[in-house]
C-alpha positions in Angstrom: -123.1 87.2 91.9 -122.8 88.8 88.4 -122.3 92.2 90.1 -119.5 90.8 92.2 -117.7 89.4 89.1 -118.2 92.6 87.3 -116.7 94.5 90.2 -113.7 92.2 90.3 -113.0 92.7 86.6 -113.2 96.5 87.0 -110.8 96.3 90.0 -108.4 94.2 88.0 -108.6 96.6 85.0 -108.0 99.6 87.4 -104.9 97.9 88.9 -103.5 97.2 85.4 -104.2 100.8 84.4 -102.5 102.1 87.5 -99.5 99.9 87.0 -99.2 100.9 83.4 -99.3 104.6 84.3 -96.7 104.2 87.0 -94.5 102.3 84.5 -94.8 105.0 81.9 -94.1 107.8 84.4 -91.1 105.8 85.8 -89.8 105.2 82.2 -89.9 108.8 81.2 -88.8 109.9 84.6 -85.7 107.8 84.4 -85.1 109.1 80.9 -85.3 112.7 82.1 -83.0 112.1 85.1 -80.5 110.3 82.9 -80.4 113.1 80.4 -79.9 115.6 83.2 -77.0 113.5 84.5 -75.4 113.3 81.1 -75.7 117.0 80.5 -74.4 117.8 84.0 -71.3 115.6 83.4 -70.8 117.2 80.0 -71.0 120.7 81.4 -68.4 119.9 84.1 -66.1 118.6 81.5 -66.6 121.7 79.3 -65.9 124.0 82.2 -62.6 122.1 82.7 -61.9 122.3 79.0 -62.5 126.1 79.0 -60.1 126.6 82.0 -57.4 124.6 80.3 -57.7 126.8 77.2 -57.5 130.0 79.3 -54.4 128.7 81.1 -52.8 127.8 77.7 -53.6 131.3 76.4 -52.1 133.1 79.5 -49.0 130.9 79.4 -48.5 131.6 75.7 -48.9 135.4 76.2 -46.4 135.3 79.1 -43.8 133.4 77.1 -44.1 135.7 74.1 -43.5 138.6 76.4 -40.5 137.0 78.0 -38.9 136.1 74.6 -39.1 139.5 73.0 -35.5 140.3 74.0 -33.9 137.1 72.7 -31.0 137.9 70.3 -28.4 135.0 71.0 -28.6 132.3 68.3 -28.5 129.5 70.9 -31.2 131.2 72.9 -33.3 131.5 69.7 -32.9 127.8 69.1 -33.9 127.0 72.6 -36.8 129.4 72.3 -38.0 127.6 69.1 -37.8 124.2 70.9 -39.9 125.6 73.7 -42.4 127.1 71.3 -42.8 123.7 69.6 -43.4 122.0 72.9 -45.9 124.7 73.9 -47.9 123.8 70.8 -49.1 120.7 72.6 -52.3 121.7 74.4 -53.1 120.9 78.0 -55.1 117.7 77.9 -58.5 117.3 79.5 -60.0 113.9 80.1 -63.6 112.7 80.5 -63.9 109.3 82.1 -60.5 108.2 80.6 -61.1 109.7 77.1 -59.2 112.7 75.9 -61.4 115.7 75.1 -60.4 116.9 71.6 -62.8 119.8 71.5 -66.3 121.1 71.8 -69.3 121.0 69.5 -72.2 123.5 69.7 -75.3 123.5 67.5 -77.3 126.7 68.2 -80.5 125.5 66.4 -80.8 122.3 68.6 -79.1 123.8 71.7 -76.5 121.1 72.1 -73.1 121.7 73.7 -70.9 118.7 74.2 -67.3 117.6 74.5 -65.9 115.8 71.5 -63.9 112.8 72.6 -60.9 111.3 70.9 -62.6 108.1 69.7 -65.9 106.2 69.3 -66.6 103.3 71.6 -69.7 102.0 73.4 -68.7 103.8 76.6 -67.6 107.1 75.0 -70.9 107.4 73.1 -72.8 107.0 76.4 -71.2 110.2 77.8 -70.5 112.5 74.8 -69.9 112.4 71.1 -66.7 111.2 69.5 -64.4 111.4 66.5 -64.9 108.4 64.2 -62.5 109.2 61.4 -60.5 112.1 59.9 -57.6 114.5 60.4 -59.0 116.0 63.6 -61.1 119.0 64.7 -60.6 122.1 62.6 -58.0 120.5 60.4 -58.1 120.5 56.6 -60.2 117.6 55.3 -63.3 115.7 56.5 -63.6 114.8 60.2 -66.5 112.5 61.1 -68.2 113.1 64.5 -70.6 110.4 65.7 -73.2 110.8 68.4 -76.2 108.7 69.6 -79.8 109.4 68.8 -81.8 108.7 72.0 -85.0 110.0 70.3 -86.9 111.0 73.5 -84.5 113.0 75.7 -82.8 115.2 73.1 -79.2 114.5 74.2 -76.3 114.2 71.8 -77.4 114.0 68.2 -81.1 113.1 68.9 -82.4 116.3 67.3 -80.1 116.3 64.2 -83.2 115.4 62.1 -84.4 119.0 62.9 -81.3 120.6 61.2 -81.4 122.0 57.7 -79.0 123.4 55.1 -77.7 126.8 56.2 -77.7 125.9 59.9 -74.4 126.4 61.8 -72.2 124.1 63.8 -69.4 125.5 66.0 -66.3 123.5 66.7 -63.7 124.6 69.3 -60.4 122.7 69.3 -57.8 122.2 72.1 -56.0 125.3 71.1 -59.1 127.4 71.7 -59.8 128.1 68.1 -63.5 128.1 67.2 -64.6 127.5 63.6 -68.1 128.0 62.4 -69.3 125.4 59.8 -72.3 125.8 57.6 -74.5 122.7 56.8 -74.9 122.1 53.1 -76.0 118.5 52.7 -78.3 116.2 54.7 -79.3 112.7 53.7 -80.1 109.2 55.0 -78.1 106.1 54.2 -77.4 102.6 55.4 -75.4 101.7 58.5 -72.7 100.1 56.4 -72.2 103.1 54.1 -68.8 104.7 54.8 -68.3 106.2 51.3 -68.5 109.8 52.7 -65.6 109.2 55.1 -62.9 109.9 52.5 -64.7 112.4 50.4 -62.6 115.2 48.8 -63.1 118.6 50.5 -60.9 120.4 48.0 -58.6 121.8 50.6 -61.4 123.0 52.9 -62.1 122.2 56.6 -65.2 120.1 56.8 -67.1 118.0 59.3 -69.6 115.2 58.9 -72.1 114.5 61.7 -73.4 110.9 61.9 -76.2 109.5 63.9 -79.0 106.8 63.7 -82.5 107.4 62.4 -85.3 107.2 65.0 -85.9 103.5 64.1 -82.1 102.7 64.2 -82.4 101.1 60.7 -80.5 103.9 58.9 -78.1 106.7 59.4 -78.5 110.5 59.2 -75.5 112.1 57.6 -74.9 115.9 57.7 -72.1 117.6 55.8 -70.9 121.1 56.9 -68.1 123.2 55.5 -66.0 126.0 57.1 -67.8 129.3 56.8 -65.9 131.6 54.5 
């Protein structure tokens, strides 16, 4: 009788153990599959973004070649109007959000589109601009990304960055600027004091993400490499 009860207890413990293992495997398996889906979607968008930049470059080169012979004042005026219109880049969208650029951080291996705004949905598919003049513009542009801790997507590995590390930003015109990290700190979720900091005429970016416990924020400042 005692042996039978002992056997039943062992069987129940074994079942619980198996269920726990299956749950853990399923949990991390889903996490892995989800990160692959996110990265695949991001890469498809970046491929489209690169193609748009190449088309823009070819179009600009062709127009410059065509306009070399312009001498008539009226033609020059029309040419100027066309050039101003051509300064508007070809737009690429990711699930309804305009892609303003691309962010690459060599140390952590990330490469994602930078979307026009920060919303619950936009932060589930890429990183977004939270505040500032815009990518590669003079001033401080805030880029926000989630920290998913386990799967390494978006800004999950920002905690591994250090002063001197590089961040590459490519804008819609195809211009890539390298920024060097010079300040890293943690603050509260309500702290927005760094949003309007004075960059003294430099192009700078601030990367913002959650700490692993989501109770604080990791802030990274980076300035254009001179």
